C-alpha positions in Angstrom: 92.3 37.3 -43.0 92.1 34.9 -40.5 89.2 32.7 -39.6 90.0 32.3 -36.4 87.0 32.9 -33.5 87.2 35.8 -31.4 85.2 36.0 -28.3 84.5 39.0 -29.4 82.6 37.0 -32.6 80.7 34.7 -30.5 79.2 37.2 -28.8 77.7 39.3 -31.4 75.8 36.0 -32.1 72.4 36.0 -30.3 72.3 31.5 -29.9 74.9 30.0 -27.4 77.7 28.9 -28.6 81.3 27.4 -27.2 84.7 26.3 -28.8 86.0 22.8 -28.9 89.6 21.9 -28.6 91.5 19.4 -28.4 89.1 16.3 -29.0 86.4 17.6 -27.3 87.5 17.6 -24.4 88.6 20.9 -23.3 86.3 24.2 -23.4 88.1 27.0 -25.1 85.6 29.7 -25.6 81.9 31.1 -25.2 79.6 33.6 -25.8 77.5 35.8 -23.9 74.5 33.8 -24.4 76.2 31.0 -23.5 77.1 32.0 -20.0 73.5 33.2 -19.9 72.0 29.8 -20.7 74.4 28.5 -18.0 73.1 30.6 -15.2 69.6 30.0 -16.0 70.4 25.9 -15.8 72.0 26.3 -11.5 75.5 27.7 -12.4 76.0 30.9 -10.9 78.9 31.9 -13.6 80.6 29.9 -16.4 83.8 28.2 -14.6 87.4 29.8 -16.3 87.9 29.5 -19.7 89.4 26.5 -20.8 87.9 24.2 -19.0 87.5 20.4 -19.1 84.0 19.9 -20.7 82.3 17.6 -18.5 83.0 20.6 -16.0 80.3 22.5 -17.9 78.1 20.1 -19.5 78.2 17.0 -17.4 79.7 13.8 -17.9 77.5 12.3 -20.0 76.8 14.8 -22.0 80.2 15.6 -22.4 80.9 11.9 -23.5 78.0 11.2 -26.8 79.6 14.6 -27.9 83.1 13.1 -27.8 81.5 10.3 -29.9 80.1 11.9 -32.2 83.0 13.9 -33.3 85.5 10.8 -33.1 85.2 10.2 -37.0 86.2 14.1 -37.1 84.0 14.4 -39.8 83.5 18.0 -41.1 80.0 18.3 -40.2 78.7 16.6 -36.9 74.8 15.2 -36.7 73.7 17.2 -34.0 73.6 15.6 -30.5 70.5 16.0 -28.2 70.3 16.2 -24.6 69.3 17.4 -21.1 71.4 21.0 -19.3 70.8 21.5 -15.6 68.8 21.3 -13.1 65.7 21.4 -14.6 66.9 19.0 -17.5 66.1 21.7 -20.4 66.2 19.4 -24.2 69.0 20.7 -26.2 70.8 19.8 -29.6 74.5 20.2 -29.8 75.1 21.4 -33.5 78.7 20.8 -34.0 80.5 22.3 -36.8 84.3 21.8 -37.8 86.0 25.3 -37.5 88.8 25.4 -40.3 92.5 24.9 -39.6 94.6 22.5 -38.7 94.1 22.5 -35.1 91.0 20.1 -33.9 88.3 22.8 -32.6 84.5 22.8 -33.1 82.2 25.0 -33.0 79.0 24.1 -31.4 75.6 25.7 -31.6 73.3 25.1 -28.5 69.5 25.1 -29.5 66.0 24.4 -27.8 65.0 20.8 -28.8 61.8 22.4 -30.2 60.6 19.0 -32.4 62.0 16.6 -28.6 59.8 19.4 -27.0 56.7 18.5 -28.9 57.2 15.5 -28.5 57.3 15.6 -24.8 54.4 17.6 -24.5 52.7 15.1 -26.9 53.6 12.2 -24.8 52.2 14.1 -21.0 49.1 14.9 -22.5 48.6 11.6 -23.5 50.0 10.4 -19.7 47.3 12.8 -18.9 44.6 11.4 -20.7 45.1 7.7 -19.5 45.4 9.0 -16.3 42.0 10.6 -16.4 40.3 8.0 -18.2 41.8 6.0 -15.5 39.8 7.6 -12.7 36.3 6.0 -12.6 34.5 9.8 -12.3 33.8 12.2 -15.0 36.5 14.6 -15.9 36.1 17.5 -18.1 38.6 20.4 -18.4 37.5 23.3 -20.0 39.5 26.1 -21.2 39.3 29.7 -20.2 36.0 30.8 -22.6 34.0 27.5 -20.8 35.1 25.5 -24.8 35.4 21.8 -23.9 39.0 20.5 -24.6 39.5 17.6 -23.2 37.3 14.4 -21.2 37.5 11.5 -19.8 36.2 8.1 -21.2 34.4 7.6 -18.3 32.5 11.0 -18.3 31.5 10.2 -22.3 30.5 6.5 -21.0 28.8 8.0 -18.9 26.2 10.6 -21.3 27.2 10.0 -24.2 28.0 13.3 -26.0 31.3 13.6 -27.9 33.9 16.5 -27.3 32.5 17.7 -30.6 29.1 17.9 -29.5 28.8 19.8 -26.3 32.1 21.7 -26.8 30.1 24.9 -26.7 28.7 25.8 -23.0 25.0 26.5 -24.6 25.2 23.0 -26.5 25.7 21.1 -23.8 22.7 23.3 -21.5 20.2 22.5 -24.8 21.6 18.9 -25.0 21.5 17.7 -21.4 18.0 19.9 -20.4 15.4 20.1 -22.5 13.2 21.2 -20.3 13.4 25.0 -21.0 11.9 25.9 -17.5 14.6 23.1 -15.1 17.0 24.3 -17.8 17.2 28.2 -16.5 17.6 26.9 -12.8 20.1 25.2 -13.6 22.5 27.5 -15.1 21.4 29.6 -12.4 22.4 27.6 -10.3 26.1 26.6 -11.2 26.4 30.2 -12.7 26.1 31.3 -9.3 28.5 28.3 -8.4 31.2 28.4 -10.7 31.0 32.7 -9.8 31.4 32.3 -5.8 33.7 29.3 -6.2 36.1 31.6 -8.5 35.9 34.2 -5.6 36.7 32.5 -2.9 39.6 30.3 -4.6 38.2 27.8 -3.5 35.8 24.5 -4.7 32.2 24.8 -5.8 29.5 23.5 -3.1 28.2 20.0 -5.0 25.1 20.4 -7.0 23.0 17.5 -8.3 20.9 17.8 -11.3 18.3 15.1 -13.1 20.5 15.5 -16.8 19.4 13.5 -20.1 21.4 11.5 -21.6 22.6 10.8 -25.4 20.7 7.5 -25.4 17.1 9.7 -24.1 17.6 8.1 -20.7 17.7 10.2 -17.5 20.7 10.1 -14.6 21.2 12.1 -11.1 24.7 13.4 -12.1 26.8 15.2 -9.1 28.1 18.2 -10.1 31.9 19.6 -8.8 33.8 22.5 -9.9 36.6 24.3 -9.7 39.6 26.9 -11.8 43.1 25.9 -11.4 44.4 29.2 -13.2 42.4 29.6 -16.5 41.6 26.4 -16.6 38.2 24.8 -15.2 37.6 21.4 -14.1 34.7 19.8 -13.9 34.0 16.0 -12.2 30.6 14.6 -12.7 29.4 11.3 -10.3 27.0 9.0 -11.3 24.9 9.3 -8.3 21.7 7.7 -9.6 21.8 4.6 -7.8 22.7 6.5 -4.0 19.7 8.6 -5.0 16.9 5.9 -6.1 18.4 3.7 -2.4 17.6 6.5 0.1 14.7 6.8 -1.8 13.8 3.3 -1.8 15.1 3.0 2.5 13.0 6.5 2.8 9.9 4.8 1.4 10.6 1.5 4.1 10.6 3.4 6.8 7.7 5.6 6.2 5.5 3.5 4.5 3.0 1.2 5.4 3.7 -2.1 3.2 0.8 -3.6 2.6 -1.4 -0.1 1.6 1.2 2.2 0.9 0.0 4.9 3.2 2.4 6.2 5.5 3.3 4.3 8.6 2.5 5.3 12.2 6.0 6.5 12.7 6.1 8.8 10.0 3.0 10.1 11.2 3.8 11.2 14.6 6.7 13.1 13.1 5.0 14.8 10.0 2.5 15.8 12.7 4.9 17.3 15.3 6.5 19.0 12.4 3.0 20.7 11.6 2.2 21.2 15.2 5.4 23.0 15.7 4.2 25.0 12.4 1.4 26.6 13.4 3.0 27.8 16.9 1.5 31.1 17.6 -1.1 31.9 14.5 -4.1 31.2 14.1 -3.8 28.8 11.0 -6.5 25.7 11.8 -5.1 22.1 11.7 -7.4 19.5 12.3 -6.3 15.4 13.1 -8.8 12.7 11.7 -8.8 8.6 13.4 -10.3 6.9 11.2 -11.9 3.3 11.9 -12.7 0.2 9.7 -16.1 -0.9 12.0 -16.4 -4.6 13.0 -13.2 -5.4 11.0 -12.3 -8.5 13.2 -16.1 -10.3 11.2 -14.1 -9.8 8.1 -11.4 -11.7 8.9 -13.6 -14.1 10.4 -15.5 -14.9 8.3 -13.3 -14.3 4.9 -10.1 -14.7 6.0 -7.0 -12.5 6.9 -6.0 -12.6 2.9 -9.3 -11.3 2.4 -9.2 -8.4 5.1 -5.8 -7.2 3.3 -7.4 -6.9 0.2 -10.5 -4.5 2.1 -7.4 -2.6 3.7 -6.1 -1.5 0.2 -9.5 -1.0 -1.1 -10.2 1.9 2.2 -6.6 3.3 1.5 -6.9 4.0 -1.7 -10.5 5.2 -1.5 -9.5 7.2 1.4 -5.9 8.5 -0.2 -8.5 9.1 -3.4 -11.3 11.4 -1.1 -8.5 13.1 0.8 -6.4 16.8 -0.3 -3.3 16.5 -2.1 -1.6 18.0 0.7 -3.2 16.1 3.4 -1.3 13.4 5.4 -2.7 9.8 5.5 -1.5 6.8 7.4 -2.1 3.6 8.4 -1.1 3.7 12.6 -2.8 0.4 13.5 -4.3 -2.4 12.0 -7.7 -0.8 10.5 -7.0 2.0 12.2 -6.4 5.5 9.5 -5.4 8.6 10.6 -4.9 12.1 8.1 -3.6 15.7 8.9 -6.2 18.2 7.7 -3.3 21.5 7.4 -5.0 24.5 7.0 -8.4 22.9 7.6 -10.7 24.2 10.3 -12.9 21.9 12.0 -16.0 22.9 9.9 -14.5 21.9 7.1 -12.5 18.4 8.1 -16.2 17.7 9.8 -17.3 17.8 5.7 -14.5 15.5 4.5 -14.7 13.3 6.9 -18.3 13.0 5.9 -17.2 12.3 2.2 -14.9 9.6 3.1 -17.5 7.6 5.6 -20.7 8.4 2.8 -18.5 6.9 0.2 -16.8 4.1 1.7 -19.7 3.1 2.6 -21.5 3.3 -0.7 -19.8 0.9 -2.9 -19.1 -2.6 -1.5 -15.3 -4.4 -1.7 -15.9 -6.6 -3.9 -13.6 -9.5 -5.3 -13.9 -13.1 -6.3 -14.5 -12.9 -2.8 -18.2 -11.5 -3.3 -19.2 -8.2 -2.0 -18.6 -6.8 1.8 -20.1 -3.9 3.2 -17.8 -1.6 4.6 -18.3 1.2 6.9 -16.0 3.5 9.2 -16.3 5.8 12.3 -14.5 8.9 12.5 -12.8 10.4 15.3 -11.3 14.2 14.9 -10.3 17.5 16.7 -8.6 20.6 15.4 -5.6 22.0 17.2 -5.0 25.5 18.5 -1.8 26.8 18.1 -0.6 27.3 21.7 -0.4 23.4 21.9 2.8 21.8 21.5 2.0 18.3 21.8 1.0 16.4 18.6 0.5 13.3 20.8 -2.1 15.3 23.0 -4.0 15.8 20.2 -4.0 12.5 18.4 -5.1 11.5 21.9 -8.5 14.1 21.7 -9.2 12.7 18.4 -9.5 9.1 19.2 -11.7 9.5 21.6 -14.3 11.2 19.4 -14.0 8.0 18.2 -14.8 6.3 20.7 -17.9 8.2 21.3 -18.6 8.1 17.1 -18.5 3.5 18.0 -20.5 4.1 21.3 -23.1 6.0 19.4 -23.6 3.3 16.9 -20.4 3.3 14.4 -21.0 4.7 11.0 -20.7 8.4 11.8 -18.1 11.4 12.7 -17.4 12.9 15.5 -15.8 16.0 16.0 -14.2 17.5 19.6 -15.6 15.6 21.7 -18.0 16.8 24.9 -17.1 16.5 28.2 -19.7 14.6 29.0 -18.8 11.8 26.6 -14.7 11.6 27.4 -15.6 8.2 28.7 -17.1 5.2 26.7 -20.9 5.5 26.6 -22.9 2.8 28.2 -26.5 1.6 28.7 -29.4 3.1 26.4 -27.0 6.3 25.0 -24.7 3.3 22.9 -27.1 1.8 21.5 -27.6 3.0 18.1 -30.5 5.0 16.9 -30.6 2.3 14.4 -29.0 -0.6 13.2 -26.6 -0.5 9.7 -26.4 -3.1 7.7 -23.6 -5.9 9.4 -20.4 -5.1 8.6 -18.3 -7.6 7.0 -21.3 -9.8 6.4 -21.7 -10.2 2.6 -23.3 -7.6 0.2 -27.0 -9.1 -0.5 -27.6 -9.8 2.9 -26.4 -6.9 4.5 -28.5 -5.0 1.7 -31.6 -7.0 3.1 -31.1 -5.8 6.7 -30.2 -2.3 6.0 -32.1 -1.0 2.8 -32.3 2.5 5.1 -28.8 2.5 6.1 -27.8 6.5 6.5 -24.7 6.0 4.3 -27.0 5.6 1.4 -28.5 8.9 2.2 
């Protein structure tokens, strides 16, 4: 019985096969699976047989194959090579056919171990690329389970893949406060759903995250779905947000008293006035001035004057409510915006400021200094649009309070008192202690000062 392979017998084998002859130079036959492989690799059809080996396999592969068969062993070692435009990794396994001719049956198989090695190398290259990036990157599978973290992400938050591989573990570790956790989870879930629905990147979100070492960082989260893979990017913006807060604080805060400064006060006043436009909601404004403050500087020096300003600022801040806006708008002049406060309530607040400031002298290494306040104020109307005009009205009320003897509160300027008062009306009904004088001297001259009543 003939052992010569026929085209029929070759086609019965599912693996690609071909027959080499004449010293591995010529391909004499090939089966249907081999022809199909050649078509997959970019050839429309196998060349007419017999044909040169290099016409099918390429010059390099044909040379490798010929070299491996040079010793004419019964069986040659498999040859690893690549075929076609896609450079698919395959193994060529030659087996010498019986007979006197120099003929070999070559089986073509995918080089699975090689492909696995190449895939592993690709994964290693991907990990190296991710580790090189100066941002945190997390790759999750279709079930949102972490499959890869880069080194920056691990260093950024400190959690390993095993610790935070499950999404629920991540929420629990990174957001220990359940209320804040729910807020972050809902926002992130909605952002991810919208990004997936629109095949786009999620609008970046920023959240305070607890790291493994217990510290907290402000992290900006970015997300994008790529097929069935979820990619999260983590940016540490802690320093940027701290710097922004510091710059905002510098732009809006008075450096001496830590109150808001004049610029912020006017911006906030315009905003508050706009908010009540067309409504009956009251908005009161107070202008607060330390009486005879120049005497404090002249008698005790500017360092003591600064200490007095800081003390009075602290007392006023402690008395005013959480929603009120207190600012230093001049040397010894403060101002306050009292939202949702009618004139009567604003008067009561101003009176409390006046009483409590003059009730206790400012004390320090310099001794004790009695301080009194003159306060003017007004209540804005819902149809007003000019905050400067509102503040000017409060400022006129302040001058009325000063002309009536200081250490008093004046809201809503009477028409007759629009101009600074002169003559007998300007003289105080009673003589308060001399502001800025040492407390012991002042107490002797003003034992019945109204601020004690």
